[in-house]
N, C-alpha and C positions, 0 to 999 in steps of 0.2 A: 504494499499499499504506500502511495506517495502522499507527501504533505497535503496537497490540495484536496485529497479524498478523505482526509481524516475527520474533518468537522462534519461533513454531510453523513458520514458513517456513524459518527457518535450520535447525532440527532436521530438517525434512522433506528439505531439500536435501542435508544431510550424510549422512542415511540412504541416500538414493537414489543417491548417488555411488558406493557399493559399495567405497569405499577403506579402510574402517575395520574392525578386528577387535575381539573382546571384550577384548583386552589393551591396546588403545589407550586413552589418556585424552584426552578432548576437552573443553576448557574454553571455554565461550562467554562472552565479555566484552561487556557492553552499557554504553557510556559515558553520561555525564550527558545527552547529547542523544538517546540512543537508538540510536547507530550500533554496528554489530556488528564484533567481532574474534574470531578463533578461534585458540586455542592448542592444538597437537597434541603429546601426549607419548605415552610407552609404558611399560608395566609389564614388557615382555619384548621385547627386540630380536630374540629368536628367533621369536616367534609374531606379533609386531606391529612391523614395521620403521618407523622414523621416515620421514616422506615426504621424497623427494629434491625438487630444484628443480622439475622438470616436474610432479610430483604436487601440490606446493604451488600451482603456476600453475593446474592443473586445478581445484583446490578454490576458488581465488579466482575464476576465470572462471564457475564454476557459481553461486557465491554472488552475484557481480555481476549476473548475468542475473536471478537470482531477487529480489534485495533492492534493486538499483539504488542510490539515494542513501543508503539506510540502511546501506550497508557502509562501514566506516572505511577510511581510508588505511592502507597496510601491513596488510592485514586478516588474513593468515595467519602465525602465528608457530610455530616449532618448539621445543619444550622440550628442547633438546639440551645444556643446561649443567648441571653437577652442583649439588646444593644447597649444597655447601660454598663458602666464599669463594674468590675468585680474585685474590689480591693482586698477582700478576704479569702478569695478562691485560691486553690492550690496553683502552683506555678504552671503546670500543664494546662490547667483550665484557663488561666489568664492568657497563655500563649495562643490557645484555640480562639479565645475571644478576640484577640488582636488581629489574628489572621482573617477571621470571618468578618470583623468590622471593616478591615481594609477591602475585602471583596465586595462588601455592600456599598462602599463609597466609590469604588473604581469600576464596577461592572456597568454595562450599558444594555439597554433592551436589544435582544438578538435581532440581526438584520433579516433572518429568513421568515417566510410567511407561516403564520400559525394555522394549524389544522384543527378541525373539530376534536375536542377532547384533549388537546394539548395542555400541558402545564404552562405557567408563565415563564418564558424563556429569557435568560440573560447570558451575556457573553463577556468574558474578561480575558483580554489578550495581554500577554506580557512581552514587551518588545525590546530588542537590543539596539535598535536604531530606527530611523524613519518615523519617529513618533508623531511628528506633526501630520504626516501624510496618512497615517492610520487612525487619526482621530484622538490621539492621546494629549493634545494640547488645547487648553481652554483659551478663548480670545482674551488677551490683555493688552490692548492697543495703548498708546501713551495717554489718551483721553477717551472719554466714553462716546459711543455713537450718539447718545442724547445730546452731548455738547456739539457734535458735528451737525446733527439735524437741526439744532437750534441756531446754527450759524456762529457759535462762539468759538469753535475750533475748526482747524483745517482737517479734511479727510486725508488719511494716509491711504494711497491707492497703489497696489502692486500691479505691475505689468508683467505678465507671465506668458510663456509659450512652452509647449511640451518639447518642441524641437527648435534648434537655432536656424537662423537664416530665413525667417518667415516675416520679418519686419517689426519685431517687438520693440527694439530700441528706437527704431525710426518712428514708430507710432507714439512712443513716450516723448521723444524730442519734439515732434510736431504738435503734440497736445500742449507741452509746456510752452512753446512759442505762441501758439494761439491764445493760451491763457494770459501770458504776459502782455501781449498786444491788447487783450481785453481788460487790461489794468488790474490783473490778478497777481497777487504776490506768491510766487511759486518757488519751491525748492525741489531739485531733482537729486536723487541719491543712487549711486551705482553700487548695488550690492552683488553684482555679478562679478565677484572679486577673483574668480578663477578664470574669467575670460572678459576683462574689462573693456569697455568700448565708448562709454558716454563722453569721456574727456576728448577722444579723438574727433568727435562730432562737433563739440561746442567750444573747446578751448584751443586757442591759437598756439599756446606754449604748453609743454608737458607740466603737469601739476607737480608740486613739491611734496604734497602729502594728500591723503585721502581717507576713505572710510576704513580701510584696513589699519592704517596708523591709529585711528581713533579706537578701534576695537582692541588692538594689542596693548596700546599705551594705557587704556582705561583699566586693564586688568592689573597694572602695576602701580601707576602713579595717577594722580588726580589733576595734572596740569594741562593736558591736551584738551582743547575746546572745539566746538563746532566751527568756530571762526578760523582756527588753525588748519582745518582740513577742507575748507571751502574755497571756491573760486567764484568770481562775479562775472556775469555776462551782461554787458550793457550796449553792445554793438547795435546801433539803430537798424542795421540791415537784418538783424534777427528779432529784436524786441520792439522795434520802432520807438515810440515814445512811452512805452510801458515801463513798469518797474524793473529794476535789475533782477535777473534771474540768478538764484543761488544754486551753485552746482557743487555737490560732493562727489568727486570722482573716486574711483576705487583706490587710486594712488599711482605713483610712477612705478612701472614694472621694471625694477632693477634688482640687484642681488638682495638688497635689504627687503624688498617686497616679498621675494620668495622665502626668505628666512622668517618673515612675519607670518606668511601663509602657512608655513610649516608648524606654527605655534598656535594656530586657531583651530579648535576641534570642530570642523564643519561637518564631519560625518555623523555627529549626533548633536547638532546645534540645538534642537528642541529640548534635549535633556539638560542643556547647560543654562541654568537660570541666570548665571552671570553674564553670559554672552547676550541673551535676550534682553537683559536689563540694560546692557551698554548700547544696544541698538535703540531700545526705547528711549534711553537718555539722549541719544543723538538727535532724535526727532524733537524732543522737548527743548533742547538747546537751540536747534535751528529756529524753532518758533519764537523762543525768547530773544535770540540774537538778531534775527532778520525779520521778525514778524511784527504784528501778528500775521502769519501766513494764511493764504486762502487754500492752497493745495500743496501736499507733499507727494511727489511721484517717485516710485521706487522701481528701479530695474532689477529683476531677480533672475537668477541662473535658470537657464532652460532645463527642462526635464524634472524628474522627481528628486531634485536636490534638496538637501536639508535646510539651507537658508531660505529657498523658495517656499518650502512647506511651512517653516516657522513664520515667515512673513504672512502668508496667506491665511494660516490657521490661527496665529496668535497675535500679530502685531499690526495688521491692516484693518481698515474699515471697509474695504471693498476691493475689487480686482477687475482689471481689464485683461482678458484672455485672447491672445492673438493665435490663430491657427489656420491651416489650409484644409481643404476638403479631402483629408487623407486619414486613414485608420489610425495612424500614429497620433495625429493632432487630436482626434476625438477621444483617445485615451486620456490625454491631458485635460480636455474639457470635462470629462466625467469625474475625474479626481478632484478637480477644483470645485465643481458644482457640489460635490459631497462635502468638502471641507466648509464651504460657505453656507451650507444648509444645516451643518452640525449643531449650531445653536437652537434651531427649531426642533431637531430630533431629540436633543438632549434636555432642553429647558423650555421648549414651547415658544421661543422667541423667533422674530422674523429672520429669514436668511439674510446674510450680509449682501450688499449690492454687488451685482455682476454685470459686466458688459462684454459682449463677444464681438471680436473683429475677425472678419473673413479676409485673411491676408493673401497676397499673391493671386488674387482672383483674375480671371481673364478680362481684358478691357471690354468696355461696352460695345466696341465694334467687332469683337471676336465672336464668331458663331457659337462658341461654347459658353458665352457669358450667361445667357438666360438659363440654360440647363444647369450649370454648376451653382449659380447663385440660388436657384430654386431648391436644388438638392441640399445645399448647405443649410438653408433656413429650415427645411423639413427635418433634417437630422438633428439640428439644434433644438427644435421644438420637442422631438422625441426624447432626447438626452435630458433636457432640463425638466420635462414633465416627469420623467422617471427618477431623477436624482437631485432636483433643486426645489421645484415648487412644492409648498406644503400641501398636504392632503386636503382636497376640497377647494383649493385655491389655484388650480391650473387655468391660466387664461386661454382665450381663443388663439388659434394658430396665426391669424392674420391681424395681430395687434402690434403695430410697429414700434411702440414705446416700451415693450416688455423685454426683459433680458434675452429671450430666445431669438429676438429679431436682430441680426447682426449688422454692424457697420461694414460695408464692403469696400475694401481698399484694392483697387486694381494694380496688377503688376505694371511697372513702367521702366523703360529703358534708362531713364535718368538715374534710377536708384540701383541699377545693376552694378554689382561689385563695389557697393558703397562702403562706408566705414571711415572715410576721411572727413576732414573739416568741411562744414557745410558751405557750398558755393551758391551764387545767386540762382542758377537753374534749379538746383536741388531745393533751395528755400521756396522757390516758386511752386514746386510740386507739393511741398509740405503745407503750403498755404491753400491748397486746393480744396475742393468740396468734401472729399471723403474725410480728411483729417479735421475739417471744420465741423463736420457732422459728429465725429467722434467726440470733439471737445464739447459741443453743445449737449450731447447725450450724457456725457460724464457729469457736466454741471447739473443737469436735470435729476440725475440719479441721487445727488446730494442736496437737492432743493435749491440750487443755484441757477440763475439765468445768466448765461454767458453770451455777451453780444460780440461775436467775432467779426473781424473785418474781412473783406474779400467780396468778390462777385457772388451775388445771390444770398449775402448774409442777412 
């Protein structure tokens, strides 16, 4: 049996045992190595008795036959201790209480569909890494979504793509320029620190420091500030007469950069409360030093990277997801949709805001344009209906202001092989209708009316 088969086999075995009632609570715990343990509790000892020793043995024997080496030692626990502390209990009883209490706090409702006669299912996964991507991170942005909705604070928005080269950084830069030209105070932060690129687009000279310096220095000394790692963009060709654009690059990619990168645990960023706190503090300092800001736009690493997961799950108020009409891109859309809907599934709160961008789309004159854009919208509706919208709140498919209705950004030759400093022809493309629509939609997502310049604005 392979890892991916273990959980379905566990549920199947427990169902077919015929030992559980609807008032039972069954928590399936899967440890770091993938081994299974089952905790059995009850909501009513009248209608669902806790299992006695022979019943526990029967459950264990059935699971061992089915799962083999995938079953943990001491695999069946009974939740028979009260949730209150037991100061006078024996040490072994206190240990059981602490373990069960942790399970109650950390478990989540099971993601599989309930069948008639099922117990109340819970799942508790123990992870070694990728904690943010699998839902182990609670949202803790630098300020609340209520402050953002009330206009008191800037939304922190993460730009994400499941694969590189689809126009994510370009979309972020275009949005930042449109916002600045609309008199919005904007900071952009490059947290794609393993493949930095924002500075090459916006800064005429290599930066002397950046986000990586802030993250490493902040773990040792308290002297490095947001101003120390920021650069200012005031070129009228970019921001016109708008406010100065605050840019936090990743940093200069020199020997020191690589040494610093080797000292930041990016493989389990979500588990590092210190790293998360330093990123959070960077946003707070940016707002205090250059603000009050209207938007903070963050460029995150492509793919299921730890920093991207931490930003999307824990530190952002919303996300812009850029993808193409490819299976690989849709994997990323699905994962992000689940992360942003997690507050609803866990606490009954609204999903965090999401905006989709259909990048690298065929141009309007290309015969494939209509077919591909329609296909992208249909797929987006299906994915968000299944993984993002709350139950009973799925909108109609043809509602253009809803998250499933993407901003379409056609592929252009001017951006081919880009990555260098913005030139007038490229700026002209970025000021075009698709990126203008993206900026306006992003503003509307957070209750802001953005009056962008340009034809048709």
